[in-house]
C-alpha positions as CSV (number, residue, x, y, z in Angstrom):
1,M,-73.3,-216.9,51.3
2,R,-70.6,-214.7,49.9
3,A,-71.3,-211.6,47.8
4,E,-69.6,-211.1,44.5
5,Q,-68.1,-207.8,43.4
6,L,-70.1,-206.0,40.7
7,T,-68.2,-202.7,40.3
8,G,-64.9,-201.2,41.3
9,P,-64.7,-198.7,44.3
10,V,-67.0,-196.2,42.6
11,A,-68.3,-194.5,45.8
12,H,-66.5,-192.9,48.7
13,H,-69.5,-193.6,50.9
14,G,-72.0,-195.8,49.1
15,E,-75.4,-196.0,50.7
16,G,-79.1,-196.4,50.2
17,P,-79.5,-198.9,47.2
18,I,-83.0,-199.3,45.8
19,W,-84.4,-201.2,42.8
20,S,-87.2,-199.8,40.7
21,P,-88.3,-200.9,37.3
22,R,-89.6,-197.3,36.9
23,W,-86.1,-196.1,36.4
24,G,-84.7,-199.2,34.9
25,G,-83.0,-201.0,37.8
26,L,-80.7,-200.1,40.7
27,R,-79.8,-196.6,42.1
28,W,-77.8,-195.8,45.2
29,V,-76.0,-192.8,46.6
30,D,-72.4,-191.6,47.0
31,M,-73.7,-189.8,50.0
32,L,-71.0,-187.3,50.9
33,A,-70.3,-186.5,47.3
34,G,-73.9,-185.6,46.8
35,D,-74.3,-188.0,43.9
36,V,-76.9,-190.5,42.8
37,L,-75.4,-193.6,41.1
38,S,-77.1,-195.9,38.7
39,L,-76.1,-199.4,37.4
40,D,-76.6,-199.8,33.7
41,G,-77.3,-203.2,32.0
42,D,-73.7,-203.5,30.8
43,G,-72.3,-202.9,34.3
44,T,-71.3,-199.3,33.9
45,V,-72.1,-196.8,36.6
46,G,-73.9,-193.5,35.9
47,R,-73.5,-190.5,38.2
48,A,-75.7,-187.4,38.7
49,H,-74.9,-184.7,41.2
50,V,-77.9,-183.5,43.3
51,G,-76.4,-181.5,46.2
52,D,-73.8,-181.3,48.9
53,V,-75.3,-184.6,50.3
54,A,-77.4,-187.3,48.7
55,A,-78.9,-189.3,51.6
56,V,-81.9,-191.1,50.2
57,V,-83.5,-191.6,46.7
58,R,-86.9,-193.1,46.0
59,P,-89.1,-193.2,42.9
60,R,-92.2,-190.9,42.7
61,R,-95.5,-192.5,41.6
62,D,-95.9,-190.1,38.7
63,G,-92.3,-190.4,37.6
64,G,-89.0,-188.9,38.8
65,A,-87.6,-189.2,42.2
66,V,-87.7,-187.8,45.8
67,L,-84.5,-187.2,47.5
68,A,-83.2,-186.4,51.0
69,V,-80.4,-184.0,50.7
70,E,-78.1,-182.4,53.4
71,R,-80.7,-180.5,55.4
72,G,-84.0,-181.4,53.8
73,F,-85.7,-182.8,50.7
74,A,-85.7,-182.4,46.9
75,L,-88.0,-183.4,44.1
76,Q,-86.9,-184.6,40.7
77,D,-89.3,-184.6,37.8
78,A,-89.6,-187.3,35.2
79,D,-87.6,-185.1,32.8
80,G,-84.7,-184.8,35.3
81,A,-85.5,-181.2,36.6
82,L,-84.6,-181.0,40.2
83,R,-86.2,-178.7,42.8
84,H,-84.8,-178.4,46.4
85,L,-87.5,-177.8,49.0
86,H,-86.8,-175.3,51.8
87,P,-84.2,-176.5,54.3
88,V,-85.8,-178.1,57.3
89,W,-83.2,-176.8,59.7
90,A,-80.3,-174.2,59.7
91,D,-77.6,-176.1,61.7
92,T,-74.8,-176.9,59.3
93,G,-73.4,-179.5,61.8
94,V,-76.4,-181.9,61.1
95,R,-77.2,-183.7,57.9
96,M,-79.8,-186.2,56.6
97,N,-78.6,-189.8,56.6
98,E,-81.1,-192.6,55.8
99,G,-84.8,-193.5,55.4
100,G,-87.5,-194.9,53.2
101,C,-91.2,-194.6,52.1
102,D,-94.0,-195.9,54.2
103,P,-97.0,-197.8,52.9
104,D,-99.0,-194.5,52.5
105,G,-96.4,-192.9,50.2
106,R,-94.7,-190.6,52.7
107,L,-90.9,-190.4,52.9
108,W,-89.3,-190.7,56.3
109,C,-85.6,-189.8,56.8
110,G,-83.5,-189.5,59.9
111,S,-80.5,-187.3,60.5
112,M,-77.2,-187.4,62.3
113,A,-74.6,-184.8,63.4
114,Y,-71.4,-184.7,61.4
115,D,-69.5,-185.3,64.7
116,Q,-72.0,-188.0,65.7
117,A,-72.9,-186.1,68.9
118,P,-75.3,-188.4,70.9
119,G,-78.9,-187.4,70.6
120,A,-78.4,-184.5,68.3
121,A,-80.5,-185.9,65.5
122,S,-84.1,-186.5,64.6
123,M,-86.5,-188.4,62.4
124,Y,-88.5,-186.4,59.8
125,R,-91.4,-187.2,57.5
126,L,-92.1,-185.6,54.1
127,D,-95.7,-185.8,53.2
128,P,-97.0,-185.8,49.5
129,D,-98.3,-182.1,50.0
130,G,-94.7,-181.0,50.7
131,S,-95.1,-180.5,54.4
132,V,-92.3,-181.7,56.7
133,H,-92.9,-183.0,60.2
134,E,-90.3,-183.8,62.9
135,V,-91.5,-187.1,64.3
136,F,-89.1,-187.8,67.2
137,G,-85.7,-186.7,68.4
138,G,-83.0,-188.0,70.5
139,V,-81.3,-189.9,67.7
140,T,-77.6,-190.3,67.2
141,I,-77.0,-192.0,63.8
142,S,-80.3,-192.7,62.1
143,N,-80.0,-195.5,59.7
144,G,-82.1,-198.2,58.1
145,L,-85.9,-198.0,58.1
146,E,-88.2,-200.4,56.3
147,W,-91.7,-201.8,56.7
148,S,-92.9,-205.3,57.0
149,P,-94.7,-207.0,54.0
150,D,-98.2,-206.1,55.5
151,G,-97.1,-202.6,56.5
152,A,-98.0,-203.1,60.1
153,L,-94.4,-203.0,61.5
154,A,-91.4,-200.8,60.8
155,Y,-87.8,-201.9,61.5
156,Y,-85.3,-199.2,62.4
157,A,-81.6,-198.8,63.4
158,D,-80.1,-196.0,65.3
159,T,-76.5,-197.3,64.9
160,A,-75.3,-196.0,68.3
161,T,-77.8,-198.2,70.1
162,H,-76.1,-201.4,68.6
163,R,-79.5,-202.9,67.9
164,V,-82.5,-203.0,65.4
165,D,-85.8,-201.9,66.8
166,V,-89.3,-202.5,65.7
167,F,-92.3,-200.1,65.7
168,D,-96.0,-200.6,65.1
169,Y,-97.2,-198.5,62.2
170,D,-100.5,-196.8,61.5
171,R,-101.1,-194.0,59.0
172,D,-102.6,-191.7,61.6
173,A,-100.6,-192.7,64.6
174,G,-97.3,-193.1,62.7
175,L,-94.6,-195.1,64.4
176,T,-95.5,-196.3,68.0
177,G,-94.5,-198.9,70.5
178,R,-90.8,-198.9,69.8
179,R,-89.1,-202.0,71.2
180,P,-85.9,-204.0,70.6
181,F,-86.0,-206.5,67.7
182,V,-82.3,-207.6,67.6
183,A,-79.5,-206.7,70.0
184,L,-76.1,-206.9,68.3
185,G,-73.8,-206.3,71.2
186,D,-71.3,-203.4,71.7
187,D,-69.3,-204.4,68.6
188,G,-72.4,-204.6,66.3
189,N,-73.1,-201.5,64.2
190,P,-76.4,-201.9,62.2
191,D,-76.5,-199.6,59.2
192,G,-79.0,-199.9,56.3
193,L,-81.6,-202.6,56.2
194,T,-84.3,-204.1,54.0
195,V,-87.2,-206.5,54.4
196,D,-88.0,-209.4,52.1
197,A,-91.4,-210.9,51.1
198,E,-91.3,-213.5,53.9
199,G,-90.8,-210.8,56.6
200,G,-87.1,-211.4,56.9
201,V,-84.9,-208.4,57.9
202,W,-81.5,-208.0,56.2
203,V,-79.2,-205.7,58.1
204,A,-75.9,-204.3,56.9
205,L,-73.2,-204.4,59.6
206,Y,-70.8,-201.4,59.3
207,G,-67.3,-202.6,60.2
208,G,-68.5,-206.2,60.3
209,G,-68.0,-207.2,56.7
210,A,-71.4,-208.8,56.5
211,V,-75.2,-208.6,56.0
212,H,-77.3,-210.7,58.5
213,R,-80.8,-211.9,57.8
214,Y,-83.1,-212.2,60.8
215,D,-86.5,-214.0,60.5
216,A,-89.7,-212.2,61.7
217,G,-89.1,-213.5,65.2
218,G,-85.5,-212.0,65.4
219,R,-83.6,-215.2,64.8
220,L,-80.4,-215.1,62.8
221,D,-80.9,-217.5,59.9
222,A,-78.5,-216.3,57.1
223,V,-75.2,-214.4,56.8
224,V,-73.8,-212.8,53.7
225,E,-70.0,-212.3,53.8
226,V,-68.8,-209.2,52.0
227,P,-65.0,-208.9,51.3
228,T,-64.7,-205.4,52.7
229,A,-65.4,-204.2,56.2
230,Q,-67.5,-201.1,55.9
231,V,-70.8,-202.5,54.7
232,T,-73.4,-199.8,54.6
233,A,-76.8,-200.9,53.2
234,C,-78.6,-203.5,51.1
235,T,-81.7,-204.0,49.0
236,L,-83.4,-206.8,47.1
237,G,-83.7,-206.3,43.4
238,G,-83.2,-207.8,40.0
239,P,-85.9,-208.9,37.5
240,E,-87.4,-211.3,40.1
241,L,-86.4,-209.3,43.1
242,G,-84.2,-212.2,44.3
243,Q,-80.7,-210.6,44.3
244,L,-79.4,-208.8,47.3
245,F,-77.3,-205.7,46.3
246,V,-74.9,-204.4,48.9
247,T,-73.2,-201.0,49.2
248,T,-69.9,-200.3,51.0
249,S,-67.8,-197.2,52.1
250,R,-64.3,-195.9,51.9
251,E,-65.0,-193.2,54.5
252,G,-62.0,-192.7,56.9
253,L,-59.7,-195.0,54.9
254,E,-56.3,-194.0,53.5
255,P,-55.5,-194.5,49.8
256,G,-54.6,-198.1,49.2
257,D,-56.3,-199.4,52.3
258,D,-59.1,-202.0,51.8
259,P,-59.1,-201.8,47.9
260,L,-62.6,-203.2,47.5
261,A,-64.2,-200.6,49.9
262,G,-66.7,-198.4,48.0
263,A,-67.6,-201.2,45.5
264,L,-71.0,-202.6,44.9
265,F,-71.7,-206.3,45.6
266,R,-74.4,-208.8,44.9
267,V,-75.6,-212.3,46.0
268,D,-78.5,-214.5,45.1
269,A,-80.6,-214.2,48.2
270,G,-82.9,-217.3,47.9
271,V,-85.9,-215.2,48.7
272,R,-87.8,-212.5,46.9
273,G,-87.9,-208.9,47.9
274,L,-90.8,-206.5,48.1
275,P,-91.7,-204.0,45.4
276,V,-90.3,-200.6,46.2
277,R,-92.6,-198.3,48.1
278,E,-93.0,-195.1,46.1
279,F,-93.5,-191.5,47.2
280,A,-97.0,-190.2,46.5
281,G,-96.1,-186.6,46.0
C-alpha cells in the first residue's frame, strides 16, 4: 500500500493522531510547537496552542480533552477552557513524548530527555482523580502505547530498543510481564503505533518511510509506503474507522530538504480500527 498526501507540511514534528467523533474527526499534535492540529471536512487544518510541548491529546468522556504537555498534563473542558495540572517533575531537560488511554480510562504517557540520554525517562499514569503515578523508569525514547481489542495486552515501543514489546494488562496490576513482540534490528526505529479490531499492530518507522502491520502473532503482513522518511505515528479513523492516518516530521531537516516532511497522509487500511479509548476524568 502507498499512502496519499492529505495536507502540506503543516507540522514541524507531527505526532499522536487520534480519531474521535466526539470532536468531529482527526486531531494530532505539532509536538515541539505546543499545538494541537485538527483536520476539517474541507481539508483545512486548524491549530490551537496549548503549551511549550503538546505530546498527547485524547477525548474526555464528559467532553473536552486531556493532554500531555511538556512536564505533565492538562485538562481542556468542552468549552475550550484549558487547565494545566501541577508539573510532574522540575528537570527542564526531560519532556513528555507519547502515550494513550487504557481500557479503564486512565492516561499513560512516557517521557524522553531532549538529548535522548539513555534511561533518563519514565512512564507515568494520570488517573481520573487527577493523581499522577510514575509506573516504571529506565526509558530512553518512550513512544507508541496501545491496547489489544480485549484490553488484556498493551503494545509499547521505546525507540532506542529497536523493538516493540508487549505487556499483560490488568487494572490493579497495571502493565506486567514485559516481553519482545517484534524486533526490528539496529536500523529499525519504532515510533507511534495503533491496534486494529483484528488485533493487528501498525507501527510507524521513524527514518524508514513506512508503517508496518504485524498480526497478533508478530508476523509482518502489510507495509504502507510513505513518501517521506520521518514517519512518526498512525491511527485508524474515518467514518468506518477503516482509514489509516499517518503523521510525519521535519525535525532536524534543513529548509528545502524532503519537501513532504511534516505533511499528513492517509491510506485505506482494509481493516477497521477500534473506537478511541477516552479519559474518564
